[in-house]
N, C-alpha and C positions, 0 to 999 in steps of 0.2 A: 505314373511312369514319366521319366524325363524324355522329352522329345529329342529326336536325332536327325541330323542332316549329314549326308555323305556326298562328296562330289569327286569327279575325275576330270582331268584336262587332257586325257589321251595317254595311251601306252606307247612305249618306244621312246624313252626319254633320251636326252642328250647324254653321251657317255660321260662318266665322271671326269675323265681326262680333258674333255673338250669344254665342259661347262665351268665358267669362272665363278668365283664366290659371289660376285656381284650379280651375275646372271641367275644363279641358283636362288639367291635372295629375292630377286624379282618375281620368280615363280611362286615362292612361298608367300610373299606379300599379297600377290593376286589371289591365291587360294584362300588365304586367311581373311581377306576382306569380304569375299563372297560368303564364307562360312559364318563369319561374325554377324553379318547383317541378316542372313537367313535364320540363324539360331535365335536372334532377337524376335523375328517374326513368329517362329514356332512357340517361343516362350510366352508370346502375347496371345496365343490361341489361334494362329492362322491355320488354314486347311493345308494339308500336305501337298495337294495339287498346286495351290498358289505358291507354295514355297519352292518346289522343284522348278516351276516355271520361272520364278524370279532368279533362282540360282543360275539356271542355264542362260537366261537373258543377260545377266551380268557377264557370264563367260563369253557369250556371243559378242558382247560389246568390247571385249579385250582383244587387242591385236596379237596377244601371246598364243592364242589357240586357233585351231583350224575349225572355226564355226563363226558365222556372222562376219564381222569385220576381221579381216585377216584370213579369209578362206582361200583355199587353193584354186588354181585355174584348170579348166578343161582343155582338151586338145585344140579347141578353137579360141582359146584365151578368154573364155566367158566364165560365168559363175553359175553353179547350180547347187542350191543349198537344200538340205533335208533336215527334218526334225520330227519328233514324236513325243507323246506324253500319255500317261495312263493313270487312272484313278483306281487304286486297288480295292476301294470300298464298294464301288459300283461296277467295276470292270469296264467302264466307259473309257474310250480312248480317242485321240485325235492325232493326225499325222499329215505332213506335207512333204512333197519331193519335187526337185527340179525347179525351185523358185529362184527368181533372179532379182526381185525388187523389194522383197519384204525385209525390213531391217532386222527383225527378230523372228525368225521362222518358228521358234518354240511358242511364241505368243499366238501365232496363227494356228498351230496345233492345239493350243489351249482353247481358242475360240471354237474350234471344231468340236472338241470334247464337250464343251459347255452348251453349245447352241445348235449343233447340226445333228440330223438323223443319220448322217454318214460318218465314216471314220477317216478316210484317206482321200486327199485331194492332191492333184499334181499340177505343175506349171501354171498356166494362165488361170485355170479354175481355182487353184489355191490362192492366187493373188486377188481374185475377185472376192473370195471369202474374207481375206484380210482387209481389203478396202471397205467392205460392207460393215465391218466391225470397228472401223476407225483406226486400224493399226498403221503405224508409220511406214511409208513407202520411200525408197531411196533410189537414186541412180546406181546402176551396177558398179560404177567406179568407187562407190563407198566401200565396197568389200575389199578393194585392192590394197596391197602394201608392196613396197619395193622388193622385199626379199621373196615374196610369192612370185612376182614376175621373173626374178632371177632363177628361182627353182624351175619354173616352166622352161625357161631358155636352156638351162643346164640339162634337163631331161631330154629335150629335143636334140641337143648336140650329141649326148651320149647314146641315145637309142630312141628314135622318133616313135617307135611302136610301143614303148613301155608306158604303163600307167603306174606311177610310183606312190607307195604309201608312206605316210609319216611314220607309221608304226614299224620300227625295227629295220627300216631301210630295205624293203622288199619291192620287187617290181613284178607286175603281171604283164608278160609279153605275149603278143598274139601267137597262138599255137604252142605255147610252152607253159610249164608249171611255174608257180612263183619261184623266183630265184634271188639270191642275195646280190645287192648292188651297192654302189657307193651311196651313203646316206644323202638325202637331199641337201641339207644345210646343217652341218654340225654346230653352227653358231646359232641357229634358230629352229631347233627341232620342236615341232608342234603336233597337235592332235585333236581328235574328236572330244566333245565335252558331254558330261551327263551329271545327273543328280538323282538321289533317292532320299526320301524323307519319311519319318514316323512322327505324326503330330500328337498332340496331347489327348486326342480322342481315340488314339490307337489306329488311325488310318494311315495306310502306306500309299506312296505315289512314286512314279519314276518318270524321268524325261531324258532325252538324248538329242543331240544336234551335231551336225557336221557340215563341212564344206566339200567333203568327198576326198578324192585322190588326185594328185597332180597328173595332168595330161590324160585324164580319163576320157573315154569316148563320150560324146554328148549323149545324154539320155540314160547313162549308167546310173543305177540306184543300188546302194549298198544296204547294210543291215540297219543303220541308224533310224530310219523312219518306219521300219517294218515291225509291227507289233508282234512280239514273240521272238524276234531275232535280235534286235538291238535294244529293245525296251519291253518290259513287262512288269505288272504289279498286281498282286492279289493279297489283300490285307489279312487273309488267313495264313499265308505262307511267307511271302517275301516280295520285295521290290528290287528290280535288277536293271542296270544300265551298262551296256557293253561298249568296248572300243577295240578295234583291231582290224584284221583282214576281213572285210565285210562279206565277201563271197563265201568264206568258210563259216562265218557266224550265221549267214542265211541258211546254208546247207545243214548246219547243226541245230537250227532253231535255238540258239544258245541261251537267250534270256529265259525262254519258257522252259528249257531243259532243266534249269536250276529249280524252278518251281515244281516241275513234274517229278524230279527225284525226291523232293521233300514230300510231295503229296502222295505219291504212289509207292515209293520205296522206303519212306520214313527216314530219309537222310536228314541230318542237321544242316543248317545253312552252310556251315564251314565245309562239311563233307560234299554236299551237292555242288558248291561253287568250285571246290578243288577238282572234282571229277570232270566237270565241264572244261575247266581251264587247262588241266594237265593230262587228261585222257581223251575226251571226245574231240576237242578242237585240234590238238597236235596230230591226231590220227589222220586228219585230212589236210594238214599243213596250216592250221589256224594259229595265228600269233596275235597277242594283244593282252587285254585284261578285262575285268569287270568289277563293278561295285554292287554289293547286295546288302539288304537290311531286312531283318525279320520282325514280327510284331512284338517280340520281347526286347528289341533293341540291339540284338546281336549284329555285328558288322563283319562282312567279308570283303576283301579287296585283293584277290589273287591276280597275278599277271605273269606271263612267261617271256617277257622281254626284259631288257636291262633295267627298265624303270617304268613307273606310271605316276603321272602327276595326280595327287590324290590328297584327301583330307576329310576330317569329320569334326563335328561339334555335338556334344551331348549335354543337354540342359545348360546349366550355368558353368559347366567345367571348361577349362581352357581348350582352345582350338588346337587340333593336331593336324599337321601337314607333313607330307613326305614325298620323295621322288624315287629314291632307289630302294633296293632290297635292304632290309635291316642287316647290319654288320655285327 
């Protein structure tokens, strides 16, 4: 069976009218680069866990996406990064939340999966784990970019109590339900990142990473590092990575819901993914997307926003990338 790698760079893409041809090409090139290198790893026999970790690591190193370098800022202008990873063959997992100095949070999550008896570490404890495994640590300023600072300043001017998502331009305002607001930066619309992979031995894995939401309260954690909400993998059924309104994905246990529908209701990957994305999540105001992959190599990439940065590579076939809904 040909190995497969699927990645996303967040849902809630820049509108077609606002994104220049050069800007669109930049996103396609970034996705293509990650998919090409990870596809080569898979074809050389790499383990699915190592491949999704490397895919997300590369996305974290890109300033185009809201993860690692280029992450959004909290209400006190600090950074709190989250990541998770899961091995579908063993159901082992690793996750970190609220880290401020780990260059690549996904690699800390991987170290936990491989070496720890525990699954989830937060803050300083997660950073100690990273240091003990020789991972690169950075000053918090490493994560900053000029347009992220501008986004925080704009949100503070417009509504100091709002925590604004990259996904679809929604704000969570204290005491109110999510509401439509002016998008953060139509010239630099960004998002959470994730990857799912099927290796040559039939093993599935998933990984997800994020910088959170702009102007969020310090200590807030969304779905990305939570196993079952933003990330899940079971080699018997599917690997899933989510991106969107984290509170809703947490409440819906969205990533695991895809697997549960396949396991208990006999849904196909396509049906299960569609029901989660267009029925379960919208029923509670959930916006965003997900990527999913089953042990037969079937791919699902549904989203209910204008677009989702996404792509896949299957064996030696040409890489495929996309942003908007097919026309």
